[in-house]
VOPAGU-2260 file (C-alpha; in pm, 1 decimal, decimal comma):
REM VOPAGU-2260
SITE   aa  ch    i         X         Y         Z
SITE  MET   A    0  -11322,8   -5559,1   -8090,5
SITE  THR   A    1  -11078,4   -5849,3   -8098,0
SITE  ILE   A    2  -10860,8   -5886,6   -7787,9
SITE  ARG   A    3  -10749,1   -6184,7   -7584,2
SITE  PRO   A    4  -10958,5   -6228,8   -7267,1
SITE  LEU   A    5  -10780,2   -6206,5   -6934,0
SITE  PRO   A    6  -10824,4   -6465,8   -6659,7
SITE  GLY   A    7  -11014,8   -6343,1   -6356,6
SITE  HIS   A    8  -10718,2   -6255,7   -6134,5
SITE  LEU   A    9  -10553,7   -6054,5   -6412,6
SITE  GLN   A   10  -10879,3   -5876,4   -6493,9
SITE  GLU   A   11  -10890,3   -5763,8   -6133,5
SITE  LYS   A   12  -10526,2   -5656,1   -6146,8
SITE  ALA   A   13  -10583,6   -5461,4   -6469,5
SITE  PHE   A   14  -10881,9   -5286,7   -6313,6
SITE  LYS   A   15  -10703,5   -5191,2   -5991,2
SITE  GLU   A   16  -10357,7   -5106,8   -6123,0
SITE  LEU   A   17  -10417,0   -5001,7   -6484,0
SITE  PHE   A   18  -10766,5   -4852,1   -6451,6
SITE  GLU   A   19  -10899,1   -5085,0   -6720,4
SITE  ASP   A   20  -11277,3   -5060,1   -6728,4
SITE  PRO   A   21  -11421,1   -5346,1   -6940,5
SITE  GLU   A   22  -11717,1   -5127,4   -7033,9
SITE  ARG   A   23  -11487,4   -4855,5   -7167,6
SITE  VAL   A   24  -11222,0   -5056,5   -7352,9
SITE  GLU   A   25  -11401,5   -5062,7   -7687,0
SITE  SER   A   26  -11460,9   -4686,1   -7687,7
SITE  ASP   A   27  -11099,3   -4621,7   -7587,2
SITE  ILE   A   28  -10976,5   -4834,3   -7878,4
SITE  ALA   A   29  -11207,9   -4641,9   -8111,5
SITE  ALA   A   30  -11075,2   -4309,6   -7978,9
SITE  ILE   A   31  -10716,3   -4412,6   -8052,5
SITE  ARG   A   32  -10808,9   -4531,7   -8402,8
SITE  THR   A   33  -10985,7   -4204,1   -8475,6
SITE  TRP   A   34  -10677,6   -4014,1   -8361,3
SITE  LEU   A   35  -10446,6   -4230,0   -8576,8
SITE  GLN   A   36  -10657,4   -4166,6   -8883,9
SITE  LYS   A   37  -10602,9   -3793,5   -8839,1
SITE  GLN   A   38  -10222,6   -3822,0   -8828,5
SITE  PRO   A   39  -10085,1   -3783,8   -9183,9
SITE  HIS   A   40   -9737,9   -3899,6   -9078,5
SITE  LEU   A   41   -9880,9   -4226,6   -8942,1
SITE  ALA   A   42  -10081,9   -4325,9   -9249,1
SITE  SER   A   43   -9907,8   -4665,6   -9267,0
SITE  ALA   A   44   -9996,8   -4751,7   -8906,5
SITE  ASN   A   45  -10289,4   -4989,1   -8863,0
SITE  PRO   A   46  -10239,1   -5160,9   -8526,2
SITE  SER   A   47  -10461,9   -5445,5   -8416,2
SITE  ASP   A   48  -10709,2   -5400,9   -8131,5
SITE  GLN   A   49  -10478,4   -5613,1   -7916,9
SITE  LYS   A   50  -10182,2   -5387,0   -7985,3
SITE  ILE   A   51  -10380,7   -5075,0   -7901,4
SITE  VAL   A   52  -10494,0   -5234,9   -7575,6
SITE  SER   A   53  -10133,3   -5319,7   -7489,7
SITE  PHE   A   54  -10041,5   -4952,0   -7530,5
SITE  LEU   A   55  -10345,7   -4845,4   -7328,7
SITE  ARG   A   56  -10242,0   -5080,3   -7048,8
SITE  GLY   A   57   -9881,5   -4964,4   -7069,7
SITE  SER   A   58  -10009,5   -4608,7   -7027,1
SITE  LYS   A   59  -10258,9   -4690,7   -6750,6
SITE  TYR   A   60  -10541,8   -4599,5   -6988,0
SITE  SER   A   61  -10437,1   -4239,9   -7029,2
SITE  LEU   A   62  -10544,6   -4165,5   -7386,6
SITE  GLU   A   63  -10291,4   -3883,5   -7424,2
SITE  ARG   A   64  -10006,4   -4096,2   -7294,0
SITE  THR   A   65  -10114,6   -4379,0   -7523,9
SITE  LYS   A   66  -10104,1   -4143,9   -7823,2
SITE  GLU   A   67   -9756,7   -4024,7   -7725,4
SITE  LYS   A   68   -9623,4   -4379,8   -7692,3
SITE  LEU   A   69   -9777,3   -4499,2   -8017,2
SITE  ASP   A   70   -9641,6   -4196,9   -8201,3
SITE  MET   A   71   -9296,1   -4253,0   -8056,4
SITE  SER   A   72   -9311,0   -4622,7   -8137,4
SITE  TYR   A   73   -9368,0   -4556,9   -8507,9
SITE  THR   A   74   -9125,2   -4264,3   -8504,3
SITE  LEU   A   75   -8837,6   -4474,3   -8372,6
SITE  ARG   A   76   -8894,7   -4726,5   -8648,7
SITE  SER   A   77   -8798,1   -4452,1   -8891,3
SITE  LEU   A   78   -8524,7   -4285,3   -8688,8
SITE  VAL   A   79   -8362,5   -4587,3   -8522,0
SITE  PRO   A   80   -8372,6   -4857,1   -8791,8
SITE  GLU   A   81   -8075,7   -5038,6   -8635,5
SITE  ILE   A   82   -8309,5   -5144,2   -8354,7
SITE  PHE   A   83   -8659,1   -5136,8   -8502,6
SITE  GLN   A   84   -8623,0   -5233,3   -8868,6
SITE  ASN   A   85   -8506,7   -5535,0   -9071,5
SITE  ARG   A   86   -8652,7   -5795,3   -8836,1
SITE  ASP   A   87   -8710,1   -6074,3   -9087,0
SITE  PRO   A   88   -8673,9   -6391,0   -8874,5
SITE  LEU   A   89   -8510,2   -6572,7   -9166,6
SITE  ASP   A   90   -8243,4   -6307,5   -9217,6
SITE  PRO   A   91   -7903,6   -6467,8   -9136,7
SITE  LYS   A   92   -7826,9   -6209,7   -8865,9
SITE  ILE   A   93   -8162,6   -6264,0   -8696,1
SITE  GLN   A   94   -8119,7   -6639,5   -8727,6
SITE  ARG   A   95   -7792,0   -6617,7   -8537,0
SITE  ILE   A   96   -7958,0   -6414,4   -8262,1
SITE  LEU   A   97   -8248,6   -6657,5   -8236,9
SITE  ALA   A   98   -8013,2   -6956,9   -8227,0
SITE  LYS   A   99   -7814,2   -6801,1   -7941,4
SITE  GLY   A  100   -8125,8   -6751,5   -7728,9
SITE  VAL   A  101   -8052,8   -6386,4   -7654,8
SITE  PHE   A  102   -8408,1   -6286,1   -7558,0
SITE  LEU   A  103   -8612,8   -6557,0   -7385,8
SITE  PRO   A  104   -8947,4   -6494,1   -7213,2
SITE  LEU   A  105   -8993,8   -6765,1   -6951,6
SITE  ARG   A  106   -9287,0   -7000,9   -6982,1
SITE  ILE   A  107   -9416,5   -6944,6   -6629,5
SITE  CYS   A  108   -9542,4   -6608,4   -6509,6
SITE  ALA   A  109   -9475,4   -6475,1   -6163,0
SITE  LYS   A  110   -9753,9   -6486,8   -5905,0
SITE  ASP   A  111   -9827,1   -6118,0   -5964,5
SITE  GLY   A  112   -9889,0   -6183,5   -6334,9
SITE  PHE   A  113   -9562,3   -6044,8   -6469,8
SITE  ARG   A  114   -9368,4   -6257,3   -6718,0
SITE  PRO   A  115   -8990,9   -6267,7   -6654,5
SITE  ILE   A  116   -8767,1   -6234,9   -6960,2
SITE  LEU   A  117   -8417,1   -6379,9   -6961,5
SITE  ILE   A  118   -8180,0   -6165,4   -7169,5
SITE  ARG   A  119   -7852,1   -6342,5   -7236,4
SITE  LEU   A  120   -7588,2   -6100,1   -7368,7
SITE  SER   A  121   -7322,3   -6357,0   -7490,9
SITE  SER   A  122   -8452,7   -5774,1   -6708,9
SITE  GLU   A  123   -8308,8   -6072,3   -6529,9
SITE  ILE   A  124   -8000,2   -6023,7   -6742,0
SITE  ASP   A  125   -7714,5   -6271,5   -6765,6
SITE  SER   A  126   -7393,5   -6100,2   -6879,3
SITE  LYS   A  127   -7158,0   -6389,8   -6807,4
SITE  ASN   A  128   -7013,7   -6399,0   -7160,2
SITE  LEU   A  129   -7034,3   -6026,4   -7225,9
SITE  GLY   A  130   -6680,5   -5924,2   -7313,1
SITE  PHE   A  131   -6517,8   -5582,4   -7288,4
SITE  ALA   A  132   -6518,1   -5543,9   -7668,2
SITE  LEU   A  133   -6898,3   -5554,3   -7669,5
SITE  LEU   A  134   -6931,0   -5336,4   -7361,3
SITE  SER   A  135   -6713,8   -5069,5   -7523,8
SITE  GLN   A  136   -6965,2   -5044,3   -7807,7
SITE  PHE   A  137   -7240,3   -4945,0   -7563,8
SITE  THR   A  138   -7198,9   -4575,1   -7638,3
SITE  PRO   A  139   -7394,2   -4285,2   -7483,0
SITE  ALA   A  140   -7586,5   -4248,7   -7810,5
SITE  LEU   A  141   -7692,9   -4614,0   -7806,2
SITE  ALA   A  142   -7773,7   -4600,0   -7434,8
SITE  LYS   A  143   -8002,6   -4301,5   -7487,5
SITE  LYS   A  144   -8183,0   -4477,5   -7773,7
SITE  VAL   A  145   -8238,0   -4792,3   -7568,1
SITE  VAL   A  146   -8364,7   -4601,5   -7264,8
SITE  THR   A  147   -8593,0   -4382,5   -7477,3
SITE  SER   A  148   -8736,9   -4694,0   -7639,8
SITE  PHE   A  149   -8822,4   -4853,6   -7306,5
SITE  GLU   A  150   -8953,5   -4540,5   -7140,6
SITE  LYS   A  151   -9140,6   -4372,5   -7425,4
SITE  ALA   A  152   -9211,2   -4614,9   -7709,0
SITE  LEU   A  153   -9290,3   -4963,5   -7583,4
SITE  PRO   A  154   -9616,1   -5085,3   -7426,4
SITE  LEU   A  155   -9430,5   -5217,1   -7124,3
SITE  ARG   A  156   -9443,0   -5178,8   -6750,5
SITE  LEU   A  157   -9090,9   -5262,2   -6642,0
SITE  LYS   A  158   -9122,4   -5395,1   -6289,0
SITE  ALA   A  159   -8757,0   -5479,7   -6226,1
SITE  VAL   A  160   -8428,1   -5572,1   -6392,1
SITE  HIS   A  161   -8213,9   -5833,7   -6218,8
SITE  LEU   A  162   -7855,4   -5862,6   -6345,4
SITE  ILE   A  163   -7655,0   -6179,5   -6289,9
SITE  ASN   A  164   -7314,8   -6316,5   -6391,8
SITE  THR   A  165   -7176,0   -5968,6   -6450,9
SITE  ALA   A  166   -6853,4   -5960,2   -6652,6
SITE  PRO   A  167   -6532,9   -5754,3   -6618,5
SITE  GLY   A  168   -6597,1   -5406,9   -6753,4
SITE  PHE   A  169   -6967,8   -5430,4   -6671,5
SITE  GLU   A  170   -6962,0   -5147,9   -6417,9
SITE  THR   A  171   -6862,8   -4885,9   -6677,3
SITE  SER   A  172   -7156,0   -4959,5   -6905,6
SITE  TYR   A  173   -7390,2   -4997,0   -6608,9
SITE  ILE   A  174   -7301,5   -4650,3   -6481,5
SITE  LEU   A  175   -7349,3   -4510,7   -6831,5
SITE  LEU   A  176   -7689,9   -4673,3   -6867,5
SITE  LYS   A  177   -7811,0   -4553,6   -6527,9
SITE  SER   A  178   -7713,5   -4195,7   -6611,2
SITE  PHE   A  179   -7994,1   -4189,9   -6868,9
SITE  LEU   A  180   -8256,3   -4352,1   -6646,0
SITE  SER   A  181   -8512,9   -4176,0   -6434,0
SITE  GLU   A  182   -8477,0   -4227,8   -6059,7
SITE  LYS   A  183   -8787,1   -4447,7   -6071,3
SITE  LEU   A  184   -8621,8   -4685,6   -6318,8
SITE  ARG   A  185   -8280,9   -4674,3   -6151,2
SITE  ASN   A  186   -8442,3   -4805,6   -5833,8
SITE  ARG   A  187   -8574,2   -5105,2   -6025,9
SITE  PHE   A  188   -8227,9   -5236,6   -6116,6
SITE  HIS   A  189   -8079,3   -5509,3   -5896,6
SITE  VAL   A  190   -7732,8   -5661,2   -5939,2
SITE  HIS   A  191   -7694,6   -6017,2   -5807,3
SITE  ASN   A  192   -7382,0   -6120,0   -5998,0
SITE  LYS   A  193   -7342,5   -6483,8   -5886,5
SITE  ASN   A  194   -7564,8   -6457,2   -5579,6
SITE  PHE   A  195   -7841,2   -6682,9   -5707,1
SITE  ALA   A  196   -7985,0   -6724,7   -5357,8
SITE  ALA   A  197   -8092,4   -6359,4   -5366,8
SITE  LEU   A  198   -8233,6   -6412,6   -5716,7
SITE  TYR   A  199   -8447,9   -6700,7   -5592,4
SITE  GLU   A  200   -8616,1   -6468,4   -5344,2
SITE  THR   A  201   -8779,4   -6299,3   -5642,3
SITE  PHE   A  202   -8789,3   -6587,6   -5890,8
SITE  PRO   A  203   -8868,8   -6929,9   -5740,4
SITE  GLN   A  204   -8649,1   -7202,2   -5884,4
SITE  GLU   A  205   -8943,8   -7378,4   -6048,1
SITE  MET   A  206   -8973,2   -7076,4   -6279,9
SITE  LEU   A  207   -8611,1   -7078,4   -6395,7
SITE  PRO   A  208   -8421,3   -7289,9   -6649,7
SITE  GLU   A  209   -8198,3   -7567,7   -6522,8
SITE  GLU   A  210   -7881,4   -7367,1   -6598,2
SITE  TYR   A  211   -7985,6   -7119,5   -6327,6
SITE  GLY   A  212   -8064,3   -7380,1   -6065,7
SITE  GLY   A  213   -8425,8   -7411,5   -6174,2
SITE  SER   A  214   -8649,4   -7692,7   -6291,1
SITE  ASN   A  215   -8829,6   -7528,0   -6584,6
SITE  GLY   A  216   -8654,3   -7704,7   -6871,7
SITE  SER   A  217   -8325,1   -7607,4   -7032,4
SITE  ILE   A  218   -8204,2   -7293,5   -7206,7
SITE  GLN   A  219   -8180,5   -7489,3   -7531,1
SITE  GLU   A  220   -8541,7   -7603,4   -7505,8
SITE  LEU   A  221   -8653,7   -7246,2   -7442,1
SITE  THR   A  222   -8437,4   -7120,3   -7729,4
SITE  ASP   A  223   -8580,1   -7377,0   -7971,0
SITE  TYR   A  224   -8937,3   -7295,9   -7865,2
SITE  TRP   A  225   -8903,5   -6920,6   -7926,0
SITE  LYS   A  226   -8706,5   -6965,1   -8248,1
SITE  VAL   A  227   -8991,8   -7165,3   -8399,9
SITE  LYS   A  228   -9248,5   -6924,1   -8255,9
SITE  VAL   A  229   -9081,9   -6616,1   -8403,5
SITE  GLU   A  230   -9023,0   -6781,4   -8741,1
SITE  SER   A  231   -9391,2   -6875,6   -8757,7
SITE  ARG   A  232   -9479,5   -6504,6   -8737,4
SITE  ARG   A  233   -9253,8   -6401,7   -9024,6
SITE  ASP   A  234   -9536,8   -6250,0   -9229,5
SITE  TRP   A  235   -9629,5   -6031,0   -8932,7
SITE  PHE   A  236   -9273,1   -5904,7   -8889,9
SITE  LEU   A  237   -9241,4   -5825,1   -9261,1
SITE  GLU   A  238   -9570,1   -5636,3   -9259,5
SITE  GLU   A  239   -9479,1   -5448,4   -8941,4
SITE  ASP   A  240   -9159,6   -5324,7   -9106,3
SITE  LYS   A  241   -9377,3   -5117,2   -9340,0
SITE  ALA   A  242   -9554,6   -4935,3   -9055,3
SITE  ARG   A  243   -9350,4   -4633,0   -8954,3
SITE  SER   A  244   -9374,5   -4257,4   -8935,6
SITE  ASN   A  245   -9317,8   -4035,8   -9237,5
SITE  GLU   A  246   -9154,3   -3733,3   -9079,7
SITE  TYR   A  247   -9199,3   -3528,0   -9397,3
SITE  LEU   A  248   -9573,9   -3542,5   -9336,7
SITE  ARG   A  249   -9573,5   -3475,1   -8962,1
SITE  PRO   A  250   -9774,3   -3163,7   -8871,9
SITE  GLY   A  251   -9537,3   -2902,2   -8736,3
SITE  LYS   A  252   -9168,0   -2973,3   -8697,4
SITE  PRO   A  253   -9042,8   -3319,0   -8805,5
SITE  LYS   A  254   -8866,1   -3526,4   -8542,1
SITE  THR   A  255   -8500,7   -3616,5   -8596,3
SITE  THR   A  256   -8242,1   -3821,7   -8410,5
SITE  SER   A  257   -8082,7   -3499,1   -8288,2
SITE  SER   A  258   -8409,1   -3353,6   -8157,3
SITE  LEU   A  259   -8496,8   -3678,4   -7979,4
SITE  PHE   A  260   -8161,5   -3787,9   -7842,3
SITE  GLY   A  261   -7928,3   -3492,4   -7872,0
SITE  VAL   A  262   -7620,1   -3699,8   -7798,2
SITE  GLU   A  263   -7470,0   -3791,3   -8135,8
SITE  GLY   A  264   -7260,1   -3478,7   -8150,7
SITE  SER   A  265   -7189,7   -3458,1   -7778,0
SITE  PHE   A  266   -6994,4   -3781,8   -7734,9
SITE  ARG   A  267   -6715,3   -3889,4   -7964,3
SITE  LYS   A  268   -6566,3   -4167,8   -7759,5
SITE  LEU   A  269   -6630,0   -4349,9   -7434,9
SITE  ASP   A  270   -6304,0   -4336,0   -7239,7
SITE  VAL   A  271   -6261,8   -4599,1   -6969,1
SITE  ASP   A  272   -5968,3   -4688,1   -6750,5
């Protein structure tokens, strides 16, 4: 078993909140591997021990929930390639995204162990430069795919999303997004707009980049750090692109975009005033 050790306070948190029993982790990993080996449609999937543990933690160590999330994760790679495929860090499109610093995990974790991620659309989310043209492309079909990914396919525990610097036209897309969220997730969204004082109540300024009134380096420094980090893992990204479900081999009925999302044919156009 090869997994990164947790510091003491996080081990305690994992035990209390995620039901992680150190004496059971190895057998749980083995149980998931045995299950994967019996899935003909997931023959290309060979996740690391660390990845399996991340899904176990994201499912609070429910083996059945872990299986469902892993299956959905590999399924969406096949059915939603616009999000989950073609992630070569050296691809010109990905290079532009990396250079813009769109997705930036902060270097300092919160006191409760969670790591804030700054998403710049131009989670805590900064939508200052998000124009109406981009907002209008956030269709019901895309919204459903994004929500399904977060809720059913990623090894994440989304604690909260804080939105700042909201742009004109934001409310329309925000309402659309919330319509697909469970009540539990809807209650975890917080809109601050330009009220940074309220943001600091959750994120102390020493955690945040200078551009947001913080003292934790600049956005450019953070962007450069993650660009190099992602590029250094290029081989991993290329290999991961090969791991996906083969719906022709799935026992029973294959999954399709229509069976999962059911919205492609229901919405032709998003009309806004």
